[in-house]
VOGU-3710 file (C-alpha; in Angstrom, 3 decimals, decimal comma):
1> mtglverava> 3,483/7,232/-24,590  4,680/10,708/-25,599  1,224/12,102/-24,873  1,328/10,713/-21,345  4,693/12,348/-20,665  3,338/15,653/-21,928  0,265/15,287/-19,736  2,388/14,596/-16,651  4,507/17,675/-17,351  1,386/19,789/-17,853
11> dgvrlvrfly> 0,043/18,464/-14,521  3,173/19,726/-12,784  4,174/16,182/-11,870  7,678/15,484/-10,577  7,319/11,824/-9,579  5,220/9,053/-11,107  4,417/5,947/-9,092  4,321/2,579/-10,846  1,829/0,696/-8,644  0,617/-2,891/-8,475
21> cdpsgvirgk> -1,224/-4,989/-5,899  0,647/-8,116/-4,895  -0,978/-11,502/-4,108  -1,027/-10,636/-0,392  -3,313/-7,670/-1,116  -0,750/-4,944/-0,389  -0,478/-2,041/-2,862  3,215/-1,682/-3,687  5,304/0,072/-6,317  8,232/2,238/-7,322
31> qvhvarlaga> 8,387/5,804/-8,568  10,396/7,594/-11,243  11,189/11,216/-11,939  9,185/12,690/-14,788  12,431/13,292/-16,725  12,864/9,506/-16,917  9,214/8,711/-17,527  9,395/8,191/-21,294  11,955/5,414/-21,009  10,215/3,821/-18,037
41> lesglgltra> 6,894/3,730/-19,879  8,548/1,792/-22,673  10,688/-0,634/-20,706  8,985/-0,772/-17,330  10,828/-0,876/-14,009  12,830/-3,806/-12,695  11,444/-5,906/-9,871  12,980/-8,948/-8,240  11,132/-12,210/-8,858  10,915/-12,582/-5,087
51> qnalnvlddl> 8,855/-9,437/-4,545  5,505/-11,221/-4,851  6,728/-13,800/-2,321  6,267/-11,260/0,480  3,280/-11,848/2,716  1,181/-9,262/4,547  3,798/-9,004/7,316  6,596/-8,469/4,760  8,055/-11,908/5,456  9,867/-13,332/2,429
61> vpiagmepvg> 8,373/-16,774/1,851  10,478/-19,407/0,043  8,758/-20,296/-3,247  10,391/-22,217/-6,079  10,723/-19,917/-9,085  10,403/-16,781/-6,950  13,832/-16,614/-5,399  15,614/-13,216/-5,138  17,527/-14,046/-8,308  16,476/-12,638/-11,685
71> eirivpdpat> 14,059/-9,847/-12,500  10,686/-9,145/-14,027  9,328/-5,780/-15,162  6,376/-3,738/-13,951  4,957/-2,100/-17,075  2,301/0,620/-16,752  -1,093/0,743/-18,390  -1,185/4,379/-19,657  -4,986/4,430/-19,413  -4,684/4,241/-15,609
81> yvrlpwldgv> -2,671/7,453/-15,216  -3,963/9,887/-12,568  -2,497/12,783/-10,655  -2,770/12,110/-6,909  -4,850/14,994/-5,500  -3,596/14,643/-1,923  0,080/15,136/-2,884  1,990/17,909/-4,609  3,517/16,890/-7,917  2,878/13,134/-7,762
91> asvlcdqvgh> 0,960/10,908/-10,186  0,562/7,164/-10,537  -0,140/4,429/-13,058  -1,197/0,835/-12,458  1,056/-1,860/-13,825  1,176/-5,359/-15,241  4,029/-7,675/-14,316  5,832/-9,223/-17,277  8,981/-11,127/-18,120  11,794/-9,857/-20,298
101> dgldwgccpr> 9,776/-10,978/-23,313  6,943/-8,630/-22,376  4,572/-11,490/-21,575  2,888/-12,463/-18,300  5,542/-14,157/-16,177  3,019/-16,327/-14,354  2,456/-14,422/-11,097  0,631/-11,252/-12,128  -2,806/-10,877/-10,475  -3,886/-8,309/-13,067
111> aflkkavera> -3,067/-10,763/-15,872  -5,117/-13,407/-14,034  -8,192/-11,163/-14,156  -7,559/-10,326/-17,808  -7,577/-14,040/-18,646  -10,820/-14,545/-16,721  -12,361/-11,651/-18,669  -11,212/-13,299/-21,907  -12,876/-16,574/-20,875  -16,096/-14,694/-20,179
121> aaagllvrsa> -15,870/-13,071/-23,616  -15,393/-16,507/-25,200  -18,672/-17,497/-23,509  -20,342/-14,397/-24,998  -20,422/-12,500/-21,708  -19,086/-9,269/-20,248  -18,871/-8,922/-16,465  -19,392/-5,576/-14,772  -18,670/-4,938/-11,128  -18,177/-2,474/-8,299
131> fenefylaer> -16,532/-2,909/-4,903  -18,452/-1,446/-1,960  -15,944/-0,528/0,756  -16,373/-0,258/4,503  -13,494/1,151/6,528  -12,691/2,726/9,875  -11,333/6,184/10,614  -9,099/6,290/13,663  -6,831/8,634/15,566  -3,466/7,705/17,010
141> tpdgprpwgd> -3,277/7,422/20,806  -0,602/6,068/23,203  -2,818/3,012/23,611  -3,155/2,417/19,875  -5,700/3,496/17,236  -9,037/4,766/18,541  -12,151/5,218/16,345  -12,689/8,796/15,130  -15,839/10,577/13,950  -18,364/8,315/15,638
151> gpvyssagld> -22,106/8,794/15,381  -25,303/6,719/15,209  -25,436/4,636/12,046  -26,773/6,493/8,971  -27,309/9,535/11,165  -27,012/13,210/10,325  -24,800/13,601/13,396  -22,468/10,856/12,191  -22,300/12,358/8,715  -21,449/15,781/10,190
161> raapvindvv> -18,666/14,475/12,407  -16,926/12,632/9,575  -17,619/15,321/6,959  -14,272/17,177/7,151  -12,499/13,963/6,151  -15,048/12,244/3,933  -15,721/15,385/1,872  -12,011/15,566/1,043  -11,932/11,857/0,194  -14,922/12,167/-2,131
171> dalveqgivv> -13,446/15,217/-3,851  -10,167/13,368/-4,424  -11,964/10,363/-5,897  -14,052/12,526/-8,220  -10,941/14,402/-9,333  -9,543/11,057/-10,495  -12,639/10,303/-12,559  -14,290/7,923/-10,081  -18,071/8,281/-9,787  -19,026/8,219/-6,104
181> eqaineygpg> -22,593/7,063/-5,532  -22,832/6,986/-1,727  -20,722/8,060/1,243  -22,295/7,149/4,589  -21,394/6,366/8,186  -21,773/2,699/9,021  -22,566/0,675/12,147  -19,166/0,601/13,838  -17,735/3,584/15,760  -15,933/5,662/13,148
191> qqeisvryad> -16,852/3,198/10,396  -17,572/4,626/6,946  -18,786/3,248/3,623  -18,136/4,511/0,101  -19,909/3,095/-2,937  -18,732/3,835/-6,480  -20,280/3,240/-9,876  -19,787/-0,083/-11,606  -17,400/-0,631/-14,508  -16,164/-3,464/-16,690
201> alaaadqqlr> -14,320/-6,043/-14,597  -10,719/-4,906/-15,132  -11,581/-1,243/-14,648  -13,581/-2,123/-11,516  -10,628/-3,943/-9,931  -8,265/-1,113/-10,888  -10,752/1,352/-9,426  -10,773/-0,577/-6,158  -7,038/-0,003/-5,787  -7,593/3,699/-6,447
211> vrdtvrgvve> -10,279/3,894/-3,759  -8,125/2,198/-1,133  -5,073/4,285/-2,000  -7,028/7,548/-2,048  -8,795/6,995/1,270  -5,534/6,120/3,010  -3,650/8,983/1,373  -6,193/11,723/2,091  -6,901/10,570/5,626  -3,222/10,353/6,597
221> trhgllasfa> -1,659/13,294/4,754  -4,438/15,867/5,062  -5,947/14,970/8,420  -3,291/13,134/10,411  -5,643/10,214/11,006  -5,549/6,537/10,103  -7,825/4,595/7,777  -8,193/0,843/8,079  -9,853/-1,428/5,523  -8,868/-4,477/7,606
231> prpfpdaigs> -11,725/-6,987/7,993  -11,868/-6,677/11,809  -9,572/-3,891/13,036  -11,311/-3,540/16,416  -12,213/-6,720/18,349  -15,328/-5,236/19,950  -16,718/-3,582/16,797  -18,422/-4,887/13,679  -16,180/-6,014/10,828  -15,637/-4,239/7,525
241> gchvhfsiwd> -16,575/-5,864/4,248  -15,782/-5,034/0,668  -18,889/-6,396/-1,017  -18,534/-7,235/-4,699  -21,548/-6,185/-6,762  -21,583/-7,789/-10,187  -23,765/-8,383/-13,216  -23,331/-10,303/-16,451  -24,046/-8,714/-19,828  -24,157/-9,868/-23,406
251> etgttnvlph> -20,943/-9,535/-25,390  -21,959/-6,116/-26,723  -22,439/-4,756/-23,217  -25,943/-3,524/-24,022  -28,134/-6,132/-22,305  -27,916/-7,243/-18,699  -28,550/-11,006/-18,851  -28,534/-11,624/-15,091  -32,254/-10,815/-14,645  -35,049/-12,775/-16,264
261> agdpfalspr> -36,135/-11,303/-19,597  -39,704/-10,865/-18,354  -39,078/-9,863/-14,741  -36,120/-7,796/-13,516  -36,800/-9,019/-9,967  -36,142/-12,626/-11,008  -33,056/-14,395/-12,384  -32,557/-15,656/-15,924  -31,442/-19,277/-16,499  -27,943/-17,993/-17,297
271> graflagvld> -28,008/-15,822/-14,203  -29,011/-18,767/-12,025  -26,263/-20,962/-13,469  -23,608/-18,269/-13,006  -24,601/-17,657/-9,387  -24,812/-21,401/-8,750  -21,208/-21,695/-9,899  -20,146/-18,960/-7,460  -21,929/-20,778/-4,632  -20,464/-24,150/-5,604
281> hlpalvaltc> -16,905/-22,801/-5,477  -17,435/-20,422/-2,550  -15,563/-22,484/0,117  -12,470/-22,221/-2,110  -13,229/-18,764/-3,511  -13,136/-17,168/-0,059  -9,405/-17,928/0,023  -9,209/-15,143/-2,599  -12,066/-12,884/-1,458  -11,567/-13,219/2,328
291> psylsydrlr> -7,896/-14,109/2,214  -6,303/-12,781/5,407  -6,021/-14,089/8,949  -8,560/-11,642/10,398  -11,035/-12,211/7,565  -12,452/-15,144/9,490  -12,973/-13,065/12,614  -15,465/-11,119/10,488  -17,276/-14,117/8,948  -19,582/-14,867/11,842
301> psawagstvs> -23,261/-15,877/11,879  -25,800/-13,049/12,161  -23,147/-10,377/11,512  -24,279/-9,345/7,998  -21,092/-10,863/6,649  -22,326/-13,990/4,878  -20,747/-16,792/6,900  -22,385/-19,692/5,035  -22,746/-20,980/1,495  -26,143/-19,375/0,949
311> wgydnreaal> -28,077/-17,064/-1,295  -31,300/-15,077/-1,199  -33,212/-12,083/-2,511  -32,172/-9,001/-0,522  -30,995/-11,315/2,261  -28,131/-9,518/3,974  -27,153/-12,587/5,989  -26,658/-14,683/2,863  -23,180/-14,811/1,338  -24,704/-14,089/-2,072
321> rvtspfrgre> -27,483/-11,503/-2,176  -29,572/-10,871/-5,278  -30,403/-7,191/-4,994  -33,710/-5,613/-5,892  -33,363/-3,308/-8,910  -34,093/0,418/-8,831  -37,262/1,873/-10,308  -36,741/3,435/-13,698  -33,521/1,527/-14,400  -34,547/-1,980/-13,471
331> wesanaelka> -32,688/-3,797/-16,244  -29,451/-1,886/-15,803  -29,337/-2,024/-12,014  -30,143/-5,723/-11,489  -27,069/-7,267/-9,858  -25,835/-9,730/-7,276  -23,665/-8,952/-4,266  -21,009/-11,246/-2,837  -20,872/-10,274/0,829  -18,131/-12,769/1,672
341> cdassnphla> -15,376/-10,426/0,507  -13,196/-7,883/2,305  -10,598/-5,311/1,310  -7,623/-7,392/2,443  -8,146/-9,127/-0,901  -6,314/-8,353/-4,103  -9,313/-7,201/-6,188  -7,902/-8,718/-9,396  -7,682/-12,128/-7,720  -11,070/-11,795/-6,022
351> lgglilagld> -12,983/-10,747/-9,129  -11,079/-13,108/-11,434  -11,885/-16,035/-9,170  -15,551/-15,035/-8,980  -15,766/-14,901/-12,790  -14,153/-18,325/-13,219  -16,504/-19,834/-10,640  -19,553/-18,352/-12,364  -18,410/-19,503/-15,798  -17,964/-23,024/-14,452
361> glargldlpe> -21,563/-22,949/-13,255  -22,652/-21,982/-16,771  -20,518/-24,661/-18,397  -21,923/-27,362/-16,108  -25,507/-26,133/-16,275  -25,827/-25,758/-12,510  -28,951/-24,390/-10,867  -29,524/-22,659/-7,562  -31,164/-24,330/-4,571  -34,128/-22,725/-2,858
371> aaaadpaals> -33,458/-19,103/-1,850  -32,967/-18,459/1,857  -35,798/-16,214/3,016  -34,348/-15,620/6,497  -31,043/-15,542/8,330  -29,469/-18,936/7,509  -28,629/-19,356/11,214  -32,355/-19,184/12,032  -33,524/-21,819/9,542  -34,583/-25,279/10,579
381> peeaercgir> -32,389/-28,198/9,478  -34,958/-29,092/6,820  -35,081/-25,522/5,480  -31,298/-25,262/5,493  -31,030/-28,483/3,503  -33,490/-27,228/0,877  -31,468/-24,027/0,586  -28,194/-25,916/0,228  -26,710/-24,119/3,207  -23,352/-25,263/4,518
391> plpadqraal> -20,688/-23,507/6,551  -17,816/-21,616/5,004  -14,288/-22,441/6,169  -13,690/-21,457/9,785  -10,245/-19,975/9,257  -7,684/-18,944/6,677  -5,874/-22,291/6,614  -9,100/-24,233/6,004  -10,016/-21,906/3,122  -6,605/-22,434/1,544
401> ahleqdavlm> -7,081/-26,201/1,773  -10,344/-25,829/-0,162  -8,625/-23,628/-2,735  -5,824/-26,132/-3,264  -8,413/-28,816/-4,069  -10,449/-26,616/-6,437  -9,327/-27,557/-9,947  -11,152/-24,678/-11,660  -9,623/-21,916/-9,553  -6,161/-23,474/-9,345
411> dglgdllgrc> -6,073/-24,037/-13,103  -7,096/-20,425/-13,629  -4,402/-19,157/-11,287  -1,753/-21,230/-12,990  1,183/-23,009/-11,381  3,295/-20,098/-10,138  0,531/-17,733/-8,993  -1,366/-20,629/-7,420  1,673/-21,794/-5,450  2,432/-18,203/-4,467
421> vlatrraeyd> -1,057/-17,599/-3,038  -0,999/-20,846/-1,076  2,524/-20,391/0,278  2,350/-16,721/1,255  -1,059/-16,991/2,868  -0,149/-20,175/4,764  2,989/-18,479/6,061  0,796/-15,545/7,113  -1,548/-17,865/8,980  1,264/-19,626/10,832
431> rcagmgddav> 2,886/-16,346/11,868  -0,386/-14,681/12,873  -1,603/-17,689/14,852  1,556/-17,446/16,935  1,248/-13,689/17,409  -2,318/-13,657/18,714  -5,243/-11,609/17,418  -4,409/-8,338/19,177  -0,855/-8,291/17,828  -2,145/-9,097/14,342
441> raatfsvf> -4,599/-6,190/14,527  -1,812/-3,849/15,536  0,496/-5,085/12,756  -2,078/-4,945/9,968  -4,328/-2,071/11,075  -3,544/0,198/8,135  -1,759/-2,208/5,744  -4,953/-2,481/3,704
//
């Protein structure tokens, strides 16, 4: 702890943010002066038990055990310390939420992922992942946000127009130790995509919070623009996903066991079982990976979003895509991509749920149906049946109903966190349904 204080002083830091992502997917936190950092690192900062009962719209939702009486502590993980490049004299650390005894109090999303990682380790597996973010750049106008930096998809012109902003974003990410692999302009007007290198599951989820926070911070403070990771911020433009790429490795982390031992373009028996578990639980899992009201405005057929329970090799309309590996690093790069995920999700909940679903597939010895070789919406009824294709929930409330009935995911969440997710997201749905889509877009445009 002393070393971290010394590092913050050497970095010229005045304020240190203690950040966490709540179950509604909002990055929240408190900050302390560096002169008080040593004590705060040891004891954490106080937080009302009701804080996680806020939904996306900052409504306080009544939940038994999460009343505004009593406190928990947000305690930082020193390994997550970074100086924030877009601000003068500010750093941050990511935090766990614990009770007075220093143990998980039952509603900490980061602890949920840690437990899922432990279950994977007990099965002799290590999960690695990366979140691939799409987001919109926009400028403020009297009529509301308007896309900024537009250009034809993947075009040199589009890259040039967004370069003043995206170059700064990439530099800020690299300065924090994040390896940026791609930064491109996507299909929507002003839509961008940033891909980062994979990491072990906990580090990958932590990294996802860093990416979201950095993009928003650089875009707003340095350029006076807005950044939106919302799943469908503009009604007449394509939605934004946050695809989860993942692979499963042996317990030593040296061998990728997702691909078949003799063919990196095929799946191993363990890989098939893990992916079959993800597919089996997907109608409930999307309540964690596509958890917000507007998530279901994105999950449409033939929109490259993965709107059905489906899988395929390099099939970008399937919810679960098995990617083709890269020449020269076939065994390392073999991975699967869950397209039915967006950045309104808490990444610790999304990835933890995915891991539990995959482990259940392994435990039950599940196998995959036939791979979809075309857009699931274009298959004949007979082909769709062979591929096991079925629709995903049509809206947020339906997904939550599936989650409530999913014993594996609800058991993994535990009583308090499970009730919190259901209650806050149902309250969000009820409020948003009454507001109407346009008002919801306006209210949540840059929350995520």
